[in-house]
N, C-alpha and C positions, 0 to 999 in steps of 0.2 A: 888415310890410305891403308895404314897397317891394320886398323880396326876392320876395315872392309875385308881385307885379306883373311883376318881371323874369323869373321862372320862366314865367309865362303867356306873356309876350312871346317868350321863347325857344322855347316850344312852337309859337307861331304862326309864328315865323321858319322853323322846320323844316318846317312844313306848307306855307309859301309856297315854300320851296326845292324841295319835291316838285313843285310846278307848273312851276318853271323847268326842272329836270332830270327825267328819267324814272327816278326811284328807286322802289323798292318802297314803296308808300304806308304799309302797316301798320308797317313797320320805322321809318320816319321819324316817324310819329305816336307810336309807343311810345318812341322815343328822346327826342322832344320832351317828352313827358309825364314821362319819367324824369328828365330834366334839370330840368324845372320843379319836380318833387317834391323832388329833392335840394336845389336852391337854396332852395326854400321852407322845408324843414326846418332847414337850416343857418341861414338868416336868422332863423327863429323862435327857435332855441336861443340865438343870439347876442343877440337882442333881450331874451330872458328874463334872460340873464346881465347885460346892461347895466342892466336895471331892478333886478335883485337887488343890484347893486353900489352903486347910488345910494341 
């Protein structure tokens, strides 16, 4: 759950970065979403393994 939160926050940080610099908007949003997705999936898998171990 925490990892999903970090992923969403990372996506927002990329979106905010776009406002500071003049970067291609779609590319930044896609990269932010991709980062959030990867972090969320990895966090979910590690959480499942953690619960399976205990």
